[in-house]
Backbone atoms as SQL, in Angstrom:
CREATE TABLE atoms (id INTEGER PRIMARY KEY, chain TEXT, resi INTEGER, resn TEXT, atom TEXT, x REAL, y REAL, z REAL);
INSERT INTO atoms VALUES
  (1, 'A', 1, 'MET', 'N', -9.816, -13.527, -104.759),
  (2, 'A', 1, 'MET', 'CA', -9.591, -13.663, -103.330),
  (3, 'A', 1, 'MET', 'C', -9.979, -12.356, -102.633),
  (4, 'A', 2, 'ARG', 'N', -10.828, -12.451, -101.670),
  (5, 'A', 2, 'ARG', 'CA', -11.288, -11.286, -100.920),
  (6, 'A', 2, 'ARG', 'C', -10.260, -10.900, -99.861),
  (7, 'A', 3, 'ALA', 'N', -10.202, -9.631, -99.571),
  (8, 'A', 3, 'ALA', 'CA', -9.270, -9.108, -98.572),
  (9, 'A', 3, 'ALA', 'C', -9.742, -9.489, -97.171),
  (10, 'A', 4, 'THR', 'N', -8.789, -9.713, -96.284),
  (11, 'A', 4, 'THR', 'CA', -9.123, -10.017, -94.896),
  (12, 'A', 4, 'THR', 'C', -9.477, -8.716, -94.173),
  (13, 'A', 5, 'GLU', 'N', -10.041, -8.866, -92.995),
  (14, 'A', 5, 'GLU', 'CA', -10.377, -7.688, -92.185),
  (15, 'A', 5, 'GLU', 'C', -9.126, -6.868, -91.876),
  (16, 'A', 6, 'ALA', 'N', -8.040, -7.558, -91.585),
  (17, 'A', 6, 'ALA', 'CA', -6.784, -6.853, -91.288),
  (18, 'A', 6, 'ALA', 'C', -6.290, -6.089, -92.516),
  (19, 'A', 7, 'ASP', 'N', -6.413, -6.714, -93.687),
  (20, 'A', 7, 'ASP', 'CA', -6.017, -6.043, -94.930),
  (21, 'A', 7, 'ASP', 'C', -6.861, -4.792, -95.156),
  (22, 'A', 8, 'LEU', 'N', -8.162, -4.911, -94.918),
  (23, 'A', 8, 'LEU', 'CA', -9.061, -3.772, -95.124),
  (24, 'A', 8, 'LEU', 'C', -8.771, -2.652, -94.127),
  (25, 'A', 9, 'ARG', 'N', -8.460, -3.006, -92.878),
  (26, 'A', 9, 'ARG', 'CA', -8.111, -1.983, -91.887),
  (27, 'A', 9, 'ARG', 'C', -6.840, -1.252, -92.306),
  (28, 'A', 10, 'ALA', 'N', -5.857, -2.014, -92.770),
  (29, 'A', 10, 'ALA', 'CA', -4.599, -1.400, -93.214),
  (30, 'A', 10, 'ALA', 'C', -4.835, -0.512, -94.432),
  (31, 'A', 11, 'LEU', 'N', -5.645, -0.979, -95.357),
  (32, 'A', 11, 'LEU', 'CA', -5.956, -0.193, -96.548),
  (33, 'A', 11, 'LEU', 'C', -6.713, 1.073, -96.174),
  (34, 'A', 12, 'ARG', 'N', -7.657, 0.944, -95.247),
  (35, 'A', 12, 'ARG', 'CA', -8.423, 2.115, -94.811),
  (36, 'A', 12, 'ARG', 'C', -7.492, 3.158, -94.196),
  (37, 'A', 13, 'ALA', 'N', -6.555, 2.702, -93.373),
  (38, 'A', 13, 'ALA', 'CA', -5.591, 3.619, -92.756),
  (39, 'A', 13, 'ALA', 'C', -4.719, 4.279, -93.821),
  (40, 'A', 14, 'GLN', 'N', -4.315, 3.507, -94.810),
  (41, 'A', 14, 'GLN', 'CA', -3.497, 4.046, -95.903),
  (42, 'A', 14, 'GLN', 'C', -4.280, 5.099, -96.699),
  (43, 'A', 15, 'LEU', 'N', -5.540, 4.805, -96.995),
  (44, 'A', 15, 'LEU', 'CA', -6.372, 5.762, -97.728),
  (45, 'A', 15, 'LEU', 'C', -6.622, 7.021, -96.895),
  (46, 'A', 16, 'ALA', 'N', -6.860, 6.845, -95.602),
  (47, 'A', 16, 'ALA', 'CA', -7.086, 7.997, -94.725),
  (48, 'A', 16, 'ALA', 'C', -5.842, 8.880, -94.663),
  (49, 'A', 17, 'GLU', 'N', -4.663, 8.263, -94.647),
  (50, 'A', 17, 'GLU', 'CA', -3.410, 9.028, -94.637),
  (51, 'A', 17, 'GLU', 'C', -3.261, 9.814, -95.935),
  (52, 'A', 18, 'ARG', 'N', -3.575, 9.191, -97.058),
  (53, 'A', 18, 'ARG', 'CA', -3.490, 9.888, -98.351),
  (54, 'A', 18, 'ARG', 'C', -4.473, 11.057, -98.375),
  (55, 'A', 19, 'LEU', 'N', -5.655, 10.860, -97.816),
  (56, 'A', 19, 'LEU', 'CA', -6.658, 11.920, -97.756),
  (57, 'A', 19, 'LEU', 'C', -6.147, 13.091, -96.918),
  (58, 'A', 20, 'ARG', 'N', -5.517, 12.807, -95.788),
  (59, 'A', 20, 'ARG', 'CA', -4.928, 13.869, -94.956),
  (60, 'A', 20, 'ARG', 'C', -3.841, 14.611, -95.726),
  (61, 'A', 21, 'ASP', 'N', -3.008, 13.864, -96.442),
  (62, 'A', 21, 'ASP', 'CA', -1.950, 14.492, -97.243),
  (63, 'A', 21, 'ASP', 'C', -2.538, 15.434, -98.291),
  (64, 'A', 22, 'LEU', 'N', -3.591, 14.986, -98.955),
  (65, 'A', 22, 'LEU', 'CA', -4.229, 15.829, -99.973),
  (66, 'A', 22, 'LEU', 'C', -4.773, 17.110, -99.356),
  (67, 'A', 23, 'ARG', 'N', -5.422, 16.980, -98.214),
  (68, 'A', 23, 'ARG', 'CA', -5.999, 18.160, -97.551),
  (69, 'A', 23, 'ARG', 'C', -4.910, 19.106, -97.053),
  (70, 'A', 24, 'ASP', 'N', -3.835, 18.543, -96.507),
  (71, 'A', 24, 'ASP', 'CA', -2.723, 19.380, -96.045),
  (72, 'A', 24, 'ASP', 'C', -2.092, 20.134, -97.211),
  (73, 'A', 25, 'THR', 'N', -1.880, 19.436, -98.310),
  (74, 'A', 25, 'THR', 'CA', -1.302, 20.070, -99.495),
  (75, 'A', 25, 'THR', 'C', -2.218, 21.163, -100.013),
  (76, 'A', 26, 'SER', 'N', -3.504, 20.902, -99.993),
  (77, 'A', 26, 'SER', 'CA', -4.473, 21.892, -100.454),
  (78, 'A', 26, 'SER', 'C', -4.387, 23.166, -99.620),
  (79, 'A', 27, 'GLU', 'N', -4.242, 23.004, -98.315),
  (80, 'A', 27, 'GLU', 'CA', -4.140, 24.170, -97.434),
  (81, 'A', 27, 'GLU', 'C', -2.851, 24.949, -97.675),
  (82, 'A', 28, 'THR', 'N', -1.752, 24.230, -97.871),
  (83, 'A', 28, 'THR', 'CA', -0.470, 24.920, -98.026),
  (84, 'A', 28, 'THR', 'C', -0.308, 25.580, -99.387),
  (85, 'A', 29, 'THR', 'N', -1.093, 25.173, -100.363),
  (86, 'A', 29, 'THR', 'CA', -0.980, 25.767, -101.701),
  (87, 'A', 29, 'THR', 'C', -2.108, 26.742, -102.008),
  (88, 'A', 30, 'ALA', 'N', -2.880, 27.098, -101.015),
  (89, 'A', 30, 'ALA', 'CA', -4.024, 27.989, -101.236),
  (90, 'A', 30, 'ALA', 'C', -3.602, 29.342, -101.804),
  (91, 'A', 31, 'ASP', 'N', -2.453, 29.846, -101.392),
  (92, 'A', 31, 'ASP', 'CA', -1.992, 31.148, -101.896),
  (93, 'A', 31, 'ASP', 'C', -1.786, 31.140, -103.404),
  (94, 'A', 32, 'ASN', 'N', -1.362, 30.015, -103.941),
  (95, 'A', 32, 'ASN', 'CA', -1.126, 29.930, -105.387),
  (96, 'A', 32, 'ASN', 'C', -2.411, 30.032, -106.204),
  (97, 'A', 33, 'ARG', 'N', -3.554, 29.751, -105.564),
  (98, 'A', 33, 'ARG', 'CA', -4.837, 29.782, -106.278),
  (99, 'A', 33, 'ARG', 'C', -5.554, 31.119, -106.165),
  (100, 'A', 34, 'ARG', 'N', -4.979, 32.049, -105.402),
  (101, 'A', 34, 'ARG', 'CA', -5.600, 33.374, -105.261),
  (102, 'A', 34, 'ARG', 'C', -5.660, 34.055, -106.616),
  (103, 'A', 35, 'PRO', 'N', -6.663, 34.888, -106.826),
  (104, 'A', 35, 'PRO', 'CA', -6.696, 35.670, -108.073),
  (105, 'A', 35, 'PRO', 'C', -5.456, 36.554, -108.187),
  (106, 'A', 36, 'VAL', 'N', -4.990, 36.706, -109.401),
  (107, 'A', 36, 'VAL', 'CA', -3.804, 37.520, -109.667),
  (108, 'A', 36, 'VAL', 'C', -4.197, 38.986, -109.663),
  (109, 'A', 37, 'GLU', 'N', -3.436, 39.796, -108.932),
  (110, 'A', 37, 'GLU', 'CA', -3.692, 41.235, -108.914),
  (111, 'A', 37, 'GLU', 'C', -3.233, 41.838, -110.232),
  (112, 'A', 38, 'LEU', 'N', -4.037, 42.695, -110.775),
  (113, 'A', 38, 'LEU', 'CA', -3.720, 43.302, -112.066),
  (114, 'A', 38, 'LEU', 'C', -3.211, 44.726, -111.918),
  (115, 'A', 39, 'ASP', 'N', -2.527, 44.980, -110.833),
  (116, 'A', 39, 'ASP', 'CA', -1.957, 46.299, -110.582),
  (117, 'A', 39, 'ASP', 'C', -0.741, 46.491, -111.487),
  (118, 'A', 40, 'GLN', 'N', -0.893, 47.279, -112.514),
  (119, 'A', 40, 'GLN', 'CA', 0.167, 47.458, -113.501),
  (120, 'A', 40, 'GLN', 'C', 1.327, 48.302, -112.982),
  (121, 'A', 41, 'THR', 'N', 1.135, 48.980, -111.884),
  (122, 'A', 41, 'THR', 'CA', 2.215, 49.825, -111.369),
  (123, 'A', 41, 'THR', 'C', 3.256, 49.024, -110.599),
  (124, 'A', 42, 'SER', 'N', 2.859, 47.883, -110.032),
  (125, 'A', 42, 'SER', 'CA', 3.805, 47.134, -109.203),
  (126, 'A', 42, 'SER', 'C', 4.400, 45.913, -109.907),
  (127, 'A', 43, 'VAL', 'N', 3.742, 45.432, -110.956),
  (128, 'A', 43, 'VAL', 'CA', 4.213, 44.224, -111.632),
  (129, 'A', 43, 'VAL', 'C', 4.128, 44.435, -113.134),
  (130, 'A', 44, 'GLY', 'N', 5.140, 44.003, -113.849),
  (131, 'A', 44, 'GLY', 'CA', 5.141, 44.134, -115.300),
  (132, 'A', 44, 'GLY', 'C', 4.198, 43.149, -115.969),
  (133, 'A', 45, 'ARG', 'N', 3.935, 43.379, -117.239),
  (134, 'A', 45, 'ARG', 'CA', 2.980, 42.574, -118.003),
  (135, 'A', 45, 'ARG', 'C', 3.393, 41.098, -118.061),
  (136, 'A', 46, 'VAL', 'N', 4.652, 40.825, -118.338),
  (137, 'A', 46, 'VAL', 'CA', 5.121, 39.443, -118.425),
  (138, 'A', 46, 'VAL', 'C', 4.998, 38.755, -117.068),
  (139, 'A', 47, 'SER', 'N', 5.322, 39.462, -116.012),
  (140, 'A', 47, 'SER', 'CA', 5.206, 38.897, -114.668),
  (141, 'A', 47, 'SER', 'C', 3.758, 38.572, -114.333),
  (142, 'A', 48, 'ARG', 'N', 2.834, 39.435, -114.733),
  (143, 'A', 48, 'ARG', 'CA', 1.412, 39.169, -114.502),
  (144, 'A', 48, 'ARG', 'C', 0.970, 37.944, -115.286),
  (145, 'A', 49, 'MET', 'N', 1.430, 37.834, -116.534),
  (146, 'A', 49, 'MET', 'CA', 1.067, 36.678, -117.353),
  (147, 'A', 49, 'MET', 'C', 1.605, 35.393, -116.723),
  (148, 'A', 50, 'ASP', 'N', 2.833, 35.444, -116.229),
  (149, 'A', 50, 'ASP', 'CA', 3.406, 34.286, -115.539),
  (150, 'A', 50, 'ASP', 'C', 2.584, 33.939, -114.298),
  (151, 'A', 51, 'ALA', 'N', 2.223, 34.945, -113.535),
  (152, 'A', 51, 'ALA', 'CA', 1.437, 34.727, -112.322),
  (153, 'A', 51, 'ALA', 'C', 0.073, 34.136, -112.654),
  (154, 'A', 52, 'MET', 'N', -0.529, 34.600, -113.742),
  (155, 'A', 52, 'MET', 'CA', -1.831, 34.068, -114.148),
  (156, 'A', 52, 'MET', 'C', -1.706, 32.609, -114.588),
  (157, 'A', 53, 'GLN', 'N', -0.617, 32.273, -115.250),
  (158, 'A', 53, 'GLN', 'CA', -0.395, 30.891, -115.663),
  (159, 'A', 53, 'GLN', 'C', -0.188, 29.993, -114.441),
  (160, 'A', 54, 'VAL', 'N', 0.604, 30.454, -113.493),
  (161, 'A', 54, 'VAL', 'CA', 0.829, 29.696, -112.262),
  (162, 'A', 54, 'VAL', 'C', -0.491, 29.500, -111.523),
  (163, 'A', 55, 'GLN', 'N', -1.296, 30.547, -111.459),
  (164, 'A', 55, 'GLN', 'CA', -2.590, 30.461, -110.781),
  (165, 'A', 55, 'GLN', 'C', -3.502, 29.461, -111.482),
  (166, 'A', 56, 'ALA', 'N', -3.543, 29.472, -112.809),
  (167, 'A', 56, 'ALA', 'CA', -4.387, 28.538, -113.562),
  (168, 'A', 56, 'ALA', 'C', -3.938, 27.095, -113.334),
  (169, 'A', 57, 'MET', 'N', -2.631, 26.876, -113.318),
  (170, 'A', 57, 'MET', 'CA', -2.122, 25.522, -113.061),
  (171, 'A', 57, 'MET', 'C', -2.444, 25.085, -111.636),
  (172, 'A', 58, 'ALA', 'N', -2.355, 26.005, -110.692),
  (173, 'A', 58, 'ALA', 'CA', -2.662, 25.680, -109.297),
  (174, 'A', 58, 'ALA', 'C', -4.134, 25.323, -109.129),
  (175, 'A', 59, 'VAL', 'N', -5.001, 26.031, -109.822),
  (176, 'A', 59, 'VAL', 'CA', -6.436, 25.738, -109.755),
  (177, 'A', 59, 'VAL', 'C', -6.714, 24.355, -110.347),
  (178, 'A', 60, 'ALA', 'N', -6.096, 24.044, -111.486),
  (179, 'A', 60, 'ALA', 'CA', -6.292, 22.740, -112.113),
  (180, 'A', 60, 'ALA', 'C', -5.762, 21.615, -111.222),
  (181, 'A', 61, 'THR', 'N', -4.620, 21.838, -110.606),
  (182, 'A', 61, 'THR', 'CA', -4.048, 20.839, -109.708),
  (183, 'A', 61, 'THR', 'C', -4.945, 20.639, -108.496),
  (184, 'A', 62, 'GLU', 'N', -5.488, 21.722, -107.974),
  (185, 'A', 62, 'GLU', 'CA', -6.398, 21.627, -106.832),
  (186, 'A', 62, 'GLU', 'C', -7.644, 20.837, -107.209),
  (187, 'A', 63, 'GLN', 'N', -8.151, 21.015, -108.414),
  (188, 'A', 63, 'GLN', 'CA', -9.322, 20.260, -108.864),
  (189, 'A', 63, 'GLN', 'C', -9.003, 18.762, -108.911),
  (190, 'A', 64, 'ARG', 'N', -7.818, 18.417, -109.397),
  (191, 'A', 64, 'ARG', 'CA', -7.423, 16.997, -109.421),
  (192, 'A', 64, 'ARG', 'C', -7.304, 16.449, -108.003),
  (193, 'A', 65, 'ARG', 'N', -6.742, 17.243, -107.089),
  (194, 'A', 65, 'ARG', 'CA', -6.649, 16.820, -105.684),
  (195, 'A', 65, 'ARG', 'C', -8.042, 16.604, -105.105),
  (196, 'A', 66, 'HIS', 'N', -8.950, 17.515, -105.399),
  (197, 'A', 66, 'HIS', 'CA', -10.323, 17.418, -104.907),
  (198, 'A', 66, 'HIS', 'C', -10.991, 16.153, -105.445),
  (199, 'A', 67, 'ASP', 'N', -10.812, 15.880, -106.731),
  (200, 'A', 67, 'ASP', 'CA', -11.399, 14.683, -107.337),
  (201, 'A', 67, 'ASP', 'C', -10.837, 13.412, -106.695),
  (202, 'A', 68, 'GLU', 'N', -9.523, 13.391, -106.473),
  (203, 'A', 68, 'GLU', 'CA', -8.905, 12.226, -105.834),
  (204, 'A', 68, 'GLU', 'C', -9.423, 12.066, -104.408),
  (205, 'A', 69, 'ALA', 'N', -9.573, 13.163, -103.691),
  (206, 'A', 69, 'ALA', 'CA', -10.088, 13.101, -102.320),
  (207, 'A', 69, 'ALA', 'C', -11.500, 12.524, -102.299),
  (208, 'A', 70, 'ARG', 'N', -12.330, 12.932, -103.238),
  (209, 'A', 70, 'ARG', 'CA', -13.699, 12.388, -103.307),
  (210, 'A', 70, 'ARG', 'C', -13.682, 10.888, -103.587),
  (211, 'A', 71, 'ARG', 'N', -12.791, 10.446, -104.470),
  (212, 'A', 71, 'ARG', 'CA', -12.688, 9.020, -104.777),
  (213, 'A', 71, 'ARG', 'C', -12.223, 8.238, -103.544),
  (214, 'A', 72, 'ILE', 'N', -11.278, 8.811, -102.805),
  (215, 'A', 72, 'ILE', 'CA', -10.768, 8.146, -101.603),
  (216, 'A', 72, 'ILE', 'C', -11.850, 8.087, -100.530),
  (217, 'A', 73, 'GLU', 'N', -12.579, 9.182, -100.341),
  (218, 'A', 73, 'GLU', 'CA', -13.676, 9.188, -99.367),
  (219, 'A', 73, 'GLU', 'C', -14.702, 8.113, -99.707),
  (220, 'A', 74, 'ALA', 'N', -15.014, 7.972, -100.989),
  (221, 'A', 74, 'ALA', 'CA', -15.974, 6.955, -101.419),
  (222, 'A', 74, 'ALA', 'C', -15.426, 5.551, -101.163),
  (223, 'A', 75, 'ALA', 'N', -14.128, 5.344, -101.394),
  (224, 'A', 75, 'ALA', 'CA', -13.519, 4.035, -101.137),
  (225, 'A', 75, 'ALA', 'C', -13.561, 3.706, -99.647),
  (226, 'A', 76, 'ILE', 'N', -13.274, 4.690, -98.808),
  (227, 'A', 76, 'ILE', 'CA', -13.342, 4.475, -97.356),
  (228, 'A', 76, 'ILE', 'C', -14.767, 4.123, -96.951),
  (229, 'A', 77, 'GLN', 'N', -15.735, 4.792, -97.536),
  (230, 'A', 77, 'GLN', 'CA', -17.133, 4.487, -97.232),
  (231, 'A', 77, 'GLN', 'C', -17.478, 3.057, -97.663),
  (232, 'A', 78, 'ARG', 'N', -16.988, 2.631, -98.831),
  (233, 'A', 78, 'ARG', 'CA', -17.250, 1.260, -99.279),
  (234, 'A', 78, 'ARG', 'C', -16.600, 0.245, -98.337),
  (235, 'A', 79, 'ILE', 'N', -15.410, 0.566, -97.827),
  (236, 'A', 79, 'ILE', 'CA', -14.766, -0.322, -96.850),
  (237, 'A', 79, 'ILE', 'C', -15.640, -0.421, -95.607),
  (238, 'A', 80, 'ASP', 'N', -16.090, 0.722, -95.101),
  (239, 'A', 80, 'ASP', 'CA', -16.906, 0.751, -93.886),
  (240, 'A', 80, 'ASP', 'C', -18.225, 0.004, -94.057),
  (241, 'A', 81, 'GLU', 'N', -18.762, 0.025, -95.272),
  (242, 'A', 81, 'GLU', 'CA', -20.048, -0.629, -95.538),
  (243, 'A', 81, 'GLU', 'C', -19.896, -2.078, -95.994),
  (244, 'A', 82, 'GLY', 'N', -18.660, -2.558, -96.087),
  (245, 'A', 82, 'GLY', 'CA', -18.429, -3.934, -96.507),
  (246, 'A', 82, 'GLY', 'C', -18.606, -4.164, -97.992),
  (247, 'A', 83, 'GLU', 'N', -18.540, -3.105, -98.781),
  (248, 'A', 83, 'GLU', 'CA', -18.748, -3.223, -100.224),
  (249, 'A', 83, 'GLU', 'C', -17.481, -2.955, -101.029),
  (250, 'A', 84, 'TYR', 'N', -16.361, -2.805, -100.356),
  (251, 'A', 84, 'TYR', 'CA', -15.113, -2.511, -101.056),
  (252, 'A', 84, 'TYR', 'C', -14.697, -3.710, -101.904),
  (253, 'A', 85, 'GLY', 'N', -14.214, -3.419, -103.106),
  (254, 'A', 85, 'GLY', 'CA', -13.742, -4.472, -103.992),
  (255, 'A', 85, 'GLY', 'C', -14.786, -4.953, -104.974),
  (256, 'A', 86, 'TYR', 'N', -15.988, -4.402, -104.865),
  (257, 'A', 86, 'TYR', 'CA', -17.056, -4.749, -105.794),
  (258, 'A', 86, 'TYR', 'C', -17.391, -3.537, -106.655),
  (259, 'A', 87, 'CYS', 'N', -17.627, -3.783, -107.925),
  (260, 'A', 87, 'CYS', 'CA', -17.938, -2.723, -108.882),
  (261, 'A', 87, 'CYS', 'C', -19.232, -2.022, -108.481),
  (262, 'A', 88, 'THR', 'N', -19.196, -0.710, -108.450),
  (263, 'A', 88, 'THR', 'CA', -20.393, 0.053, -108.087),
  (264, 'A', 88, 'THR', 'C', -21.408, 0.081, -109.221),
  (265, 'A', 89, 'ALA', 'N', -20.998, -0.306, -110.429),
  (266, 'A', 89, 'ALA', 'CA', -21.911, -0.302, -111.570),
  (267, 'A', 89, 'ALA', 'C', -22.610, -1.648, -111.757),
  (268, 'A', 90, 'CYS', 'N', -21.837, -2.748, -111.714),
  (269, 'A', 90, 'CYS', 'CA', -22.433, -4.060, -112.010),
  (270, 'A', 90, 'CYS', 'C', -22.443, -5.004, -110.809),
  (271, 'A', 91, 'GLY', 'N', -21.705, -4.682, -109.753),
  (272, 'A', 91, 'GLY', 'CA', -21.681, -5.522, -108.563),
  (273, 'A', 91, 'GLY', 'C', -20.684, -6.664, -108.604),
  (274, 'A', 92, 'GLU', 'N', -19.999, -6.833, -109.722),
  (275, 'A', 92, 'GLU', 'CA', -18.997, -7.895, -109.834),
  (276, 'A', 92, 'GLU', 'C', -17.744, -7.510, -109.050),
  (277, 'A', 93, 'GLU', 'N', -16.963, -8.524, -108.711),
  (278, 'A', 93, 'GLU', 'CA', -15.720, -8.289, -107.982),
  (279, 'A', 93, 'GLU', 'C', -14.704, -7.595, -108.892),
  (280, 'A', 94, 'ILE', 'N', -14.019, -6.591, -108.355),
  (281, 'A', 94, 'ILE', 'CA', -12.972, -5.877, -109.096),
  (282, 'A', 94, 'ILE', 'C', -11.680, -6.680, -108.966),
  (283, 'A', 95, 'ALA', 'N', -10.951, -6.812, -110.066),
  (284, 'A', 95, 'ALA', 'CA', -9.710, -7.586, -110.070),
  (285, 'A', 95, 'ALA', 'C', -8.712, -7.020, -109.057),
  (286, 'A', 96, 'GLU', 'N', -8.011, -7.933, -108.385),
  (287, 'A', 96, 'GLU', 'CA', -7.031, -7.524, -107.369),
  (288, 'A', 96, 'GLU', 'C', -5.960, -6.606, -107.944),
  (289, 'A', 97, 'LYS', 'N', -5.492, -6.905, -109.153),
  (290, 'A', 97, 'LYS', 'CA', -4.451, -6.075, -109.765),
  (291, 'A', 97, 'LYS', 'C', -4.961, -4.661, -110.014),
  (292, 'A', 98, 'ARG', 'N', -6.231, -4.532, -110.373),
  (293, 'A', 98, 'ARG', 'CA', -6.815, -3.207, -110.599),
  (294, 'A', 98, 'ARG', 'C', -6.882, -2.443, -109.281),
  (295, 'A', 99, 'LEU', 'N', -7.286, -3.118, -108.225),
  (296, 'A', 99, 'LEU', 'CA', -7.344, -2.476, -106.905),
  (297, 'A', 99, 'LEU', 'C', -5.947, -2.133, -106.394),
  (298, 'A', 100, 'ALA', 'N', -4.976, -2.993, -106.702),
  (299, 'A', 100, 'ALA', 'CA', -3.602, -2.715, -106.273),
  (300, 'A', 100, 'ALA', 'C', -3.059, -1.482, -106.981),
  (301, 'A', 101, 'ALA', 'N', -3.427, -1.321, -108.253),
  (302, 'A', 101, 'ALA', 'CA', -2.956, -0.165, -109.020),
  (303, 'A', 101, 'ALA', 'C', -3.622, 1.119, -108.557),
  (304, 'A', 102, 'ASP', 'N', -4.896, 1.024, -108.173),
  (305, 'A', 102, 'ASP', 'CA', -5.650, 2.199, -107.722),
  (306, 'A', 102, 'ASP', 'C', -6.642, 1.757, -106.654),
  (307, 'A', 103, 'PRO', 'N', -6.271, 1.828, -105.382),
  (308, 'A', 103, 'PRO', 'CA', -7.145, 1.348, -104.313),
  (309, 'A', 103, 'PRO', 'C', -8.489, 2.075, -104.218),
  (310, 'A', 104, 'ALA', 'N', -8.605, 3.236, -104.830),
  (311, 'A', 104, 'ALA', 'CA', -9.861, 3.988, -104.757),
  (312, 'A', 104, 'ALA', 'C', -10.766, 3.725, -105.955),
  (313, 'A', 105, 'VAL', 'N', -10.363, 2.826, -106.851),
  (314, 'A', 105, 'VAL', 'CA', -11.159, 2.560, -108.046),
  (315, 'A', 105, 'VAL', 'C', -12.527, 2.001, -107.638),
  (316, 'A', 106, 'ALA', 'N', -13.566, 2.431, -108.355),
  (317, 'A', 106, 'ALA', 'CA', -14.928, 2.047, -107.986),
  (318, 'A', 106, 'ALA', 'C', -15.563, 1.061, -108.955),
  (319, 'A', 107, 'THR', 'N', -14.968, 0.892, -110.127),
  (320, 'A', 107, 'THR', 'CA', -15.590, 0.031, -111.132),
  (321, 'A', 107, 'THR', 'C', -14.612, -1.017, -111.650),
  (322, 'A', 108, 'CYS', 'N', -15.180, -2.117, -112.128),
  (323, 'A', 108, 'CYS', 'CA', -14.369, -3.145, -112.768),
  (324, 'A', 108, 'CYS', 'C', -13.927, -2.627, -114.136),
  (325, 'A', 109, 'ILE', 'N', -13.018, -3.342, -114.753),
  (326, 'A', 109, 'ILE', 'CA', -12.459, -2.888, -116.023),
  (327, 'A', 109, 'ILE', 'C', -13.524, -2.859, -117.119),
  (328, 'A', 110, 'LYS', 'N', -14.463, -3.804, -117.091),
  (329, 'A', 110, 'LYS', 'CA', -15.512, -3.822, -118.119),
  (330, 'A', 110, 'LYS', 'C', -16.399, -2.587, -118.019),
  (331, 'A', 111, 'CYS', 'N', -16.779, -2.220, -116.820),
  (332, 'A', 111, 'CYS', 'CA', -17.664, -1.060, -116.641),
  (333, 'A', 111, 'CYS', 'C', -16.924, 0.258, -116.836),
  (334, 'A', 112, 'ALA', 'N', -15.612, 0.247, -116.647),
  (335, 'A', 112, 'ALA', 'CA', -14.825, 1.472, -116.825),
  (336, 'A', 112, 'ALA', 'C', -14.634, 1.797, -118.299),
  (337, 'A', 113, 'ALA', 'N', -14.771, 0.779, -119.145),
  (338, 'A', 113, 'ALA', 'CA', -14.540, 0.983, -120.590),
  (339, 'A', 113, 'ALA', 'C', -15.665, 1.739, -121.248);
């Protein structure tokens, strides 16, 4: 069953809101991704190691946010072009349950395997 225009508008708004949330979070966590200062006079070795670990985790989290944002942008583009819900690899319809689980998914289950 294909989504109605109203369903697609609501989904687009939901995806756009998630995209805004991702961007806002990215801005507010930018300080955590800054390089760690290696000034040994102001911070002890263990504290620097902790800071470096926090920075590495923040960078990895930011990469996941960036990847999700790209997937959402692509889903919004597919909605705008009337191609949402179809596999970008084979052109077959993506199962509703798969889209419900991940509205930004681009491929059917067969092509994802």
